[in-house]
C-alpha positions as CSV (number, residue, x, y, z in Angstrom):
1,M,9.1,-24.4,-9.9
2,S,11.9,-24.2,-7.4
3,K,12.4,-26.7,-4.7
4,T,9.9,-26.3,-1.8
5,I,11.4,-25.6,1.6
6,V,9.3,-27.6,4.1
7,L,9.4,-26.2,7.7
8,K,8.5,-28.9,10.2
9,K,8.6,-26.6,13.2
10,G,6.0,-23.9,14.1
11,L,2.6,-23.4,15.5
12,D,-0.7,-22.2,14.0
13,L,-2.8,-20.6,16.7
14,P,-6.5,-21.7,16.5
15,I,-8.0,-18.3,17.2
16,T,-11.4,-17.1,16.1
17,G,-12.3,-13.9,14.2
18,C,-10.5,-14.1,10.9
19,A,-11.7,-11.4,8.6
20,E,-14.1,-12.4,5.9
21,K,-12.8,-11.7,2.4
22,R,-15.0,-8.7,1.6
23,L,-14.6,-5.0,1.7
24,S,-16.8,-3.5,4.4
25,K,-16.1,0.2,3.8
26,T,-13.7,2.8,2.6
27,L,-12.4,5.1,5.2
28,L,-11.2,8.7,5.0
29,S,-11.2,9.9,8.6
30,D,-11.2,13.6,9.6
31,V,-7.6,13.2,11.0
32,V,-4.7,11.0,10.3
33,A,-1.5,10.7,12.5
34,I,2.1,10.4,11.4
35,Q,4.1,8.8,14.3
36,P,7.9,8.8,14.4
37,T,7.8,5.8,16.7
38,D,6.7,3.7,13.7
39,F,10.1,4.1,12.2
40,K,12.9,2.3,14.1
41,G,16.2,4.1,13.9
42,L,14.7,7.4,13.0
43,L,15.6,10.6,14.9
44,P,12.9,13.0,13.7
45,R,13.4,16.7,12.7
46,L,10.0,18.4,12.3
47,L,9.6,20.2,8.9
48,V,6.0,21.6,9.4
49,K,4.1,23.6,11.9
50,E,0.5,23.9,13.0
51,G,-1.6,25.4,10.2
52,D,0.6,24.4,7.3
53,T,-1.1,22.9,4.2
54,V,0.3,19.6,3.0
55,L,-0.4,17.3,0.0
56,A,-0.2,13.5,0.1
57,G,3.5,13.1,-0.3
58,S,4.6,16.4,1.3
59,P,7.5,16.1,3.8
60,V,6.5,16.2,7.5
61,F,9.7,15.3,9.2
62,S,13.2,14.0,8.3
63,D,15.9,11.9,9.9
64,K,18.4,14.1,11.8
65,N,21.1,11.5,11.2
66,N,20.3,11.3,7.4
67,P,18.4,14.3,6.2
68,D,17.8,12.7,2.8
69,I,15.3,10.3,4.5
70,L,11.9,11.9,4.6
71,I,8.6,10.9,6.2
72,T,5.8,12.3,4.1
73,S,2.1,12.8,4.7
74,P,-0.3,10.0,3.7
75,A,-3.1,12.5,3.1
76,S,-3.6,16.1,2.0
77,G,-4.9,18.6,4.4
78,T,-3.8,21.0,7.2
79,V,-1.5,20.3,10.1
80,K,-3.9,20.3,13.0
81,A,-1.5,19.6,15.9
82,V,2.0,18.6,16.8
83,V,1.8,16.2,19.7
84,R,4.8,16.1,22.1
85,G,5.6,14.1,25.2
86,E,8.1,14.3,27.9
87,K,11.2,16.5,27.2
88,R,9.3,17.7,24.1
89,K,9.7,14.3,22.4
90,L,7.8,14.3,19.1
91,L,5.0,11.7,19.4
92,A,2.8,12.5,16.4
93,V,1.8,15.0,13.7
94,L,-2.0,15.2,13.2
95,I,-3.3,16.1,9.7
96,Q,-6.8,17.4,9.3
97,T,-7.7,15.7,6.0
98,D,-9.3,17.4,2.9
99,P,-12.6,15.9,1.7
100,E,-11.0,15.6,-1.8
101,Q,-7.5,14.3,-1.7
102,K,-4.7,16.1,-3.5
103,F,-1.3,14.5,-4.3
104,A,2.2,15.8,-4.8
105,D,3.3,15.3,-8.4
106,F,6.4,13.1,-8.6
107,E,6.1,12.5,-12.3
108,V,5.6,9.2,-14.1
109,K,9.0,7.5,-14.8
110,S,9.9,4.6,-17.0
111,V,11.6,2.1,-14.7
112,A,13.5,0.4,-17.5
113,Q,15.4,3.6,-18.2
114,L,16.4,4.2,-14.5
115,E,19.7,3.5,-12.8
116,A,20.0,2.4,-9.2
117,E,20.8,5.9,-8.0
118,D,17.7,7.3,-9.8
119,V,15.5,4.8,-8.0
120,K,17.1,5.7,-4.6
121,K,16.6,9.4,-5.3
122,A,13.0,8.9,-6.2
123,L,12.3,6.8,-3.1
124,L,14.0,9.3,-0.8
125,G,12.3,12.3,-2.3
126,S,8.9,10.8,-2.2
127,G,9.1,9.5,1.4
128,L,8.8,5.9,0.4
129,W,12.3,5.0,1.5
130,P,11.2,4.0,5.0
131,W,9.5,0.9,3.5
132,L,13.0,-0.5,3.0
133,I,14.0,-2.2,6.3
134,Q,17.6,-3.1,6.9
135,R,18.7,-6.3,8.6
136,P,20.3,-6.9,11.0
137,Y,18.3,-5.0,13.6
138,G,15.2,-4.0,11.5
139,I,16.1,-0.3,11.1
140,L,15.6,2.1,8.2
141,A,17.8,1.1,5.3
142,N,21.0,3.1,4.8
143,P,20.9,4.7,1.3
144,A,24.7,4.6,1.2
145,V,24.8,0.8,1.6
146,T,24.2,-1.7,-1.2
147,P,22.5,-4.9,0.3
148,K,23.4,-8.4,-0.9
149,A,19.7,-8.9,-1.7
150,I,16.2,-7.6,-1.1
151,F,13.6,-10.0,0.4
152,V,9.8,-10.1,0.2
153,S,7.3,-12.4,1.8
154,A,4.2,-12.9,-0.3
155,F,2.2,-14.8,2.3
156,N,1.4,-14.5,6.0
157,T,0.9,-17.3,8.4
158,T,0.1,-15.2,11.5
159,P,-3.4,-16.0,12.8
160,G,-5.9,-13.3,11.9
161,A,-3.5,-11.3,9.7
162,A,-4.6,-9.9,6.3
163,D,-4.8,-12.5,3.5
164,T,-2.2,-11.4,1.0
165,D,-4.0,-12.9,-2.0
166,F,-7.2,-11.0,-1.2
167,A,-5.5,-7.8,-0.1
168,F,-3.3,-7.4,-3.1
169,E,-5.1,-9.1,-6.0
170,G,-5.8,-5.7,-7.5
171,E,-2.2,-4.5,-7.0
172,I,-0.3,-7.0,-9.1
173,A,0.9,-4.5,-11.7
174,A,2.0,-2.0,-9.1
175,I,3.9,-4.7,-7.1
176,Q,5.6,-5.8,-10.3
177,A,6.7,-2.3,-11.1
178,G,8.0,-2.0,-7.5
179,I,10.0,-5.2,-8.0
180,D,11.4,-4.0,-11.3
181,A,12.5,-0.7,-9.7
182,L,14.2,-2.3,-6.7
183,S,15.9,-4.8,-8.9
184,K,18.0,-1.9,-10.1
185,I,19.6,-1.8,-6.6
186,A,19.8,-5.6,-5.8
187,E,18.3,-8.9,-6.6
188,V,14.7,-9.2,-5.3
189,H,13.7,-12.5,-3.7
190,V,10.0,-13.2,-3.2
191,S,8.8,-16.1,-1.1
192,F,5.4,-17.8,-1.7
193,N,3.2,-20.3,0.1
194,A,3.8,-23.6,-1.8
195,K,0.3,-24.9,-1.1
196,T,-1.6,-21.8,-2.4
197,Y,0.8,-20.6,-5.1
198,A,-0.9,-22.3,-8.1
199,N,-4.2,-20.4,-7.5
200,S,-2.6,-17.1,-6.2
201,P,-2.9,-13.9,-8.2
202,L,0.6,-13.2,-7.0
203,A,2.0,-16.1,-9.0
204,R,2.1,-13.8,-12.0
205,L,4.9,-11.8,-10.4
206,N,8.3,-12.0,-12.1
207,A,11.2,-12.2,-9.5
208,T,13.5,-14.7,-8.0
209,K,11.0,-17.1,-6.4
210,H,11.2,-19.3,-3.3
211,F,8.5,-21.7,-2.0
212,F,7.8,-22.5,1.7
213,E,5.5,-24.9,3.4
214,G,4.9,-24.8,7.1
215,K,3.1,-23.4,10.1
216,C,3.5,-19.9,11.6
217,P,6.1,-18.2,11.5
218,A,6.8,-19.6,8.0
219,G,5.4,-16.4,6.5
220,N,7.9,-14.2,8.4
221,V,10.5,-12.8,6.0
222,G,13.2,-13.3,8.7
223,V,12.5,-17.0,8.8
224,Q,12.6,-17.2,5.0
225,I,16.0,-15.3,4.9
226,S,17.5,-17.8,7.4
227,H,16.7,-20.6,4.9
228,I,17.6,-18.8,1.7
229,S,20.7,-16.8,2.6
230,P,21.4,-16.5,6.4
231,I,22.7,-13.1,7.5
232,K,26.3,-13.2,8.6
233,K,28.2,-10.6,10.6
234,E,28.9,-7.5,8.5
235,E,26.4,-8.5,5.9
236,T,23.3,-6.4,5.1
237,V,20.0,-7.3,3.5
238,W,16.9,-5.3,2.9
239,T,13.3,-6.3,3.3
240,I,10.1,-4.7,2.0
241,S,6.4,-5.8,2.3
242,L,4.0,-6.3,-0.5
243,Q,2.3,-3.0,0.6
244,G,5.6,-1.2,0.2
245,L,6.2,-2.7,-3.2
246,A,2.8,-1.6,-4.4
247,A,3.4,2.0,-3.1
248,V,6.8,2.0,-4.9
249,G,5.2,0.8,-8.1
250,K,2.5,3.5,-8.0
251,L,5.2,6.1,-7.5
252,F,6.8,5.3,-10.8
253,T,3.7,4.4,-12.8
254,K,1.3,7.1,-11.5
255,G,3.7,9.7,-10.0
256,K,1.8,9.6,-6.7
257,Y,2.5,8.8,-3.1
258,D,-0.3,6.4,-2.5
259,V,-0.1,4.3,0.7
260,R,-3.8,3.4,1.0
261,R,-4.3,-0.3,1.8
262,L,-6.9,-2.9,2.6
263,V,-6.8,-3.5,6.3
264,A,-8.1,-6.7,7.9
265,V,-10.2,-6.0,11.1
266,S,-10.1,-9.3,12.9
267,G,-10.0,-11.0,16.3
268,P,-12.4,-12.7,18.7
269,M,-14.0,-9.4,19.7
270,A,-14.6,-8.1,16.2
271,I,-18.2,-7.7,15.1
272,Q,-18.5,-9.2,11.6
273,P,-14.7,-9.1,10.9
274,A,-13.9,-7.9,7.4
275,Y,-11.7,-5.6,5.4
276,V,-11.7,-1.8,5.2
277,S,-9.7,0.5,2.9
278,A,-7.8,2.9,5.0
279,L,-4.7,5.1,5.2
280,P,-1.9,4.7,7.8
281,G,-2.5,6.8,10.8
282,T,-6.3,6.3,10.6
283,P,-7.7,6.6,14.2
284,M,-9.2,3.5,15.7
285,T,-12.4,5.4,16.5
286,A,-13.1,5.2,12.7
287,L,-13.4,1.4,13.3
288,K,-16.0,1.8,16.1
289,A,-18.6,-0.2,14.2
290,F,-16.4,-3.3,14.7
291,Y,-16.2,-3.1,18.5
292,S,-18.7,-0.5,19.8
293,T,-20.7,-3.0,21.9
294,N,-17.5,-4.2,23.5
295,A,-15.5,-1.0,23.9
296,D,-15.0,-1.4,27.7
297,I,-13.5,-4.9,27.5
298,V,-11.7,-4.9,24.1
299,R,-7.9,-4.4,23.5
300,V,-7.3,-2.7,20.2
301,V,-4.1,-3.8,18.5
302,S,-2.5,-2.3,15.4
303,G,-1.0,-5.3,13.8
304,D,-1.5,-9.0,14.3
305,V,-2.3,-10.8,17.6
306,L,1.3,-12.1,18.1
307,S,3.5,-9.0,17.5
308,G,1.1,-6.1,17.0
309,K,1.2,-2.9,19.1
310,T,-1.6,-2.1,21.7
311,V,-2.8,1.3,20.7
312,G,-6.3,1.4,22.4
313,V,-9.5,3.0,21.1
314,E,-7.7,6.4,21.0
315,G,-4.8,5.2,19.0
316,Y,-4.0,5.0,15.3
317,L,-3.2,2.5,12.6
318,G,0.6,1.9,12.3
319,Y,2.4,3.0,9.2
320,F,3.3,-0.5,8.1
321,D,0.2,-2.3,9.4
322,N,-2.6,-3.8,7.4
323,T,-4.3,-5.7,10.2
324,V,-6.2,-4.5,13.3
325,T,-6.8,-7.1,16.0
326,L,-9.7,-6.8,18.5
327,I,-9.2,-9.2,21.5
328,K,-10.8,-9.4,24.9
329,E,-9.0,-8.0,27.9
330,G,-8.5,-11.1,30.1
331,T,-9.2,-9.6,33.5
332,E,-11.2,-12.5,35.1
333,K,-9.5,-14.7,37.7
334,E,-10.1,-18.4,37.2
335,P,-10.8,-20.6,40.2
336,F,-8.3,-23.4,40.7
337,G,-6.4,-22.3,37.6
338,W,-4.5,-25.0,35.8
339,A,-5.8,-27.6,38.3
340,M,-9.4,-27.1,37.1
341,P,-10.6,-30.3,35.4
342,L,-11.4,-30.5,31.7
343,R,-11.2,-26.8,30.8
344,L,-12.7,-27.5,27.4
345,K,-12.7,-23.8,26.4
346,Q,-9.0,-23.4,26.9
347,Y,-6.3,-24.1,24.3
348,S,-2.9,-25.6,25.2
349,T,0.1,-26.3,23.0
350,D,0.8,-29.4,25.2
351,H,-1.6,-32.0,26.4
352,T,-2.4,-30.1,29.6
353,Y,-6.0,-29.6,28.5
354,F,-8.1,-31.7,26.1
355,S,-7.7,-29.2,23.2
356,W,-5.4,-31.7,21.5
357,L,-8.4,-34.0,21.0
358,T,-10.2,-31.4,18.8
359,P,-7.5,-30.0,16.5
360,W,-10.1,-28.4,14.2
361,R,-11.6,-26.2,16.9
362,K,-10.9,-22.5,17.2
363,Y,-10.9,-20.6,20.5
364,D,-12.0,-17.1,21.7
365,M,-8.6,-16.3,23.2
366,D,-8.1,-13.3,25.4
367,T,-5.1,-11.4,26.8
368,N,-5.0,-13.4,30.1
369,L,-1.5,-14.7,30.7
370,H,-2.7,-17.2,33.4
371,G,0.3,-16.4,35.5
372,G,3.2,-13.9,35.8
373,P,6.8,-13.8,34.6
374,R,9.1,-16.3,36.4
375,A,12.5,-17.9,35.9
376,F,13.3,-19.9,32.8
377,V,12.8,-23.5,33.7
378,M,12.9,-25.4,30.4
379,N,15.6,-26.4,28.0
380,D,16.1,-24.9,24.6
381,A,14.1,-27.6,22.9
382,Y,10.9,-26.1,24.2
383,Y,11.3,-23.0,22.1
384,A,13.1,-24.7,19.3
385,K,10.1,-26.9,18.4
386,V,8.1,-23.8,17.3
387,L,11.0,-21.8,15.8
388,P,12.1,-23.0,12.3
389,M,15.5,-21.2,12.4
390,D,19.0,-22.6,13.0
391,I,19.6,-20.6,16.2
392,Y,19.5,-21.3,19.9
393,P,16.5,-19.2,21.1
394,L,16.8,-19.7,24.8
395,Y,20.5,-18.9,24.9
396,L,19.9,-15.9,22.7
397,I,17.2,-14.6,25.1
398,K,19.4,-15.1,28.1
399,A,22.3,-13.4,26.3
400,C,20.1,-10.4,25.7
401,L,19.0,-10.3,29.3
402,A,22.6,-10.4,30.4
403,G,23.7,-7.8,27.8
404,D,26.4,-10.1,26.6
405,I,27.2,-8.9,23.1
406,E,29.6,-11.7,22.2
407,K,27.0,-14.4,23.1
408,M,24.2,-12.5,21.4
409,E,26.3,-12.6,18.2
410,K,27.1,-16.3,18.7
411,F,23.5,-17.3,19.2
412,G,21.8,-15.4,16.3
413,I,21.0,-11.8,17.1
414,Y,21.9,-10.8,13.5
415,E,19.2,-13.1,12.1
416,V,16.1,-12.2,14.2
417,L,13.7,-9.4,14.9
418,P,11.3,-9.6,17.9
419,E,8.4,-10.8,15.7
420,D,10.4,-13.9,14.7
421,L,10.2,-15.2,18.3
422,A,6.6,-14.2,18.9
423,V,5.4,-17.9,18.8
424,C,8.1,-18.7,21.4
425,E,6.6,-16.0,23.6
426,F,3.1,-17.6,23.2
427,V,4.2,-21.1,24.3
428,D,6.5,-19.8,27.1
429,P,5.3,-21.3,30.4
430,S,7.6,-18.8,32.2
431,K,5.4,-15.9,30.9
432,N,8.4,-13.8,29.9
433,Y,8.1,-11.0,27.4
434,I,10.5,-12.5,24.9
435,Q,9.8,-9.9,22.1
436,D,10.7,-7.1,24.5
437,I,13.8,-8.9,25.6
438,I,15.0,-9.3,22.0
439,A,14.1,-5.7,21.2
440,K,16.2,-4.5,24.1
441,G,19.1,-6.7,22.9
442,I,18.9,-5.2,19.4
443,D,18.9,-1.7,21.0
444,L,22.0,-2.6,22.9
445,M,23.7,-3.9,19.7
446,L,22.9,-0.6,17.9
447,K,24.3,1.4,20.8
448,E,27.4,-0.6,21.3
449,M,28.2,-1.3,17.6
450,A,27.6,2.3,16.4
């Protein structure tokens, strides 16, 4: 076993509503949505029109900048609607699903006999290429670039997120096939939770392994990369999730585009939180049983509680997400605020309240910020104590606000994505939207460095 990397910085949020390790139901909704906004760096060119028939794996749109990159339908059926926004921006393609699903045939292939270019061609043609995310910047991987390595996180430390051992215990063979295929392109590094590795079904995987021990965000692949092989200027690495590896493996072993996954429905407002089997683009109305009695006060998030996207009850499951978080809208005003004595039901990362006396307790957290955005008043150590990366988070955030590219490079913009600073946003007493600030900084880098 390789040396364990122990991360002393981080924060595990004690939030209620983790999903029970049981499958509640299998969903095939009447409609699924394919949303271009799920794919950072993609400029969509529509390839279908209303009324067209599609199979699971049929192209729906491509990237205008790289036509070889296709986005394909997760389900078979008929194109019900093409949803557009201002200036005819493509927002979604809605597919009316067939009761019996049909798949495009991509042929079973022996991974051992494939070369790197064969693997790339298969991934591009099937629409599975978007699972490969390029760092820096977290954009769709460029097929013309060979990364120095491909990184995978085999555990998740975000509160309420899907448990990887439970969600993927039946996908080990497919994940291994995915690793074998991508190994033709570059070395695949898989990071595991050192504490649970011995009893994990994922321990059977054959890859270059690394072991981590620590609090959230230790499970973030960006944090892991920073300790394994930090990204330097003009270097490129790719990342892929376990779900993406499973889909890649099924492509070669079954000849199918199969992106169905187990989704954890969790959060303080979830009724009997559990797992469902669903496709990306599943409408949140299909999960009504988990929040129906709280629909007026619940915030529906596709993704985890720290970095997920608020989609509402009329939204859809994101392409890369395997968690749905249901959390209460914090609209109530609290008398006396922080000056209120005791506040036994409130959690604080400092000793402001008495939550530090009951470290085992979990809390029904809501969306209330308990204040509005204000000037940064703390030094860098405040964020650094929860971010296990060798960067200067406060200075990076300020450089992004100022649009200073030179300082953004100096303070670590190549190593992070917004999700990596999500815990910093949670502990921030200044109530700034740190993930949005980092995202805008990355957008500026993409624009200026193009």
